[in-house]
C-alpha angles and dihedrals in degrees: 000000000000092000091051092052094047090050091055099043096042093071091049099047095045096075091047092053090046089056092057091054090048091050089050091051093045090051091047090050092049091047090052091046091052092048089052092050090047093049090048093047095048098038116132090005130119124218117243129203108299117250132207095226146030101233097215117016092179091067095050131091122226158347102232106184108212099176139321095298107032133065129175131208128184128219111177107298091344120095116202115211117201118193104195120237088243138357116289102208094185092054113113129182093246099045126117118234123230103199122195102218123197102192125342101306135071106232143182110284094022112139129238138172126216117228125195107230090228092052136056091207111104120217129234121306114268130186130226120234129205121319111234115194120219119196134175116250 
């Protein structure tokens, strides 16, 4: 009886287990792609002193979402790296960020919500960390 049950359940369980492997591979691939993008963006640049705010968010380009903890903005020749205050699991590299501004700056601890471009439902709230400028020597 047990053998018969296993022979029936095994074909059903195998695709589900294969899906777990595929998801892990996809996540590893996205992580590697994000690290390549980060290395390319910060190549030949030196980190400056972290700051609490971007002084004029309307003059910066971005965001470029690297991974669930890292976002980049560009201001002329400067690249601003923001390491989020905590992991933002719903953040994906193609998301749109809806930022809650309290004034004219984006600052540490300001909240934002990622929105998938194909959806109108925002993800969970996430918080910005400090903004570190990277400039070429």
